[in-house]
C-alpha positions, 0 to 999 in steps of 0.5 A: 553445540549450544552455539549452533542451536542458538544460531539456528534458532536465530535464523529461524526467528529472523526468517519468520519476521521477514515473512510477515512485514506487519509483525516486523514493522508495525506501522506498515500493515495494520495488524489483522482485519476480520471485516468482510470484504465488501467491494465487488472486485469484478466491477473495477473501473478504469484506473484514474491516472489523471487524478491519482497523483498526490497524498492519500490517507488510510485509516483503520482503528488506531492505524493511520498511514499516508501514501504518496503517488506520482505518475511517471513514464517508463523509460523503455516503453513510454507507458505509465508507472506509479511511484508509491511511498508509504509515510508514517501517520505520526512521524511523517517519515518514509516507511516503504517505497515501490513502483506500481504497474497497471494490470487489468484496471488495477495497479500492483506494486511490490513495496520495500520497507526501510527495514528491508521487508517486502509486501504487496500493494494493490489499488482499485477504483470503483464507481460510486454506484458499485461501491457499498461504501461512499467516499470518506468524509473530507476526501478531495477526490469524489469521482470514484471510491479508491481501495488500497489492498495490502498483504504479504507477497505470498497473498494470492487472493483478495481474501488474504489481504487487508482492504482500506478505503483511501481518502485524498488529502492533497493533489500538490504533494511533492516527492522529496529526495527523502527516502528510506536510505536517508533515515 
């Protein structure tokens, strides 16, 4: 009987861990964000497909992560997709991978971490005049302000996600064969 209770408790705790990727794998999503959401979501600009490829950085307090983007063609329709890799800010190891698709000027991707957790990623571009925040210092890309939104798959509104400004680090990032599987 005790064995069945322990097994049930283990199953409950493991399912709770998968529901929130930031708790299970601390480097994937920052823990908590109570800042107001300053971006005017209705003012999203056409997605900058020509400028997105490369390595970008996000930073909030002690959270630092990199996102590598590569534009690829979808085999069946010939449309564009965005390959995304999240890279740890300290170890430089791949944390998660996914493929993004454009929907109403926004890129949406479902990311899968090396530990098997999944989360939602959203990329939005804002005109400099419409953004309450200027591009980050040292940003190689100054044509618009790029915002990365992260949240659980259950997040249905922007208020349920964490929003961080992206700063472009390099246009010449090469996707290596290193993936989550190779760790």
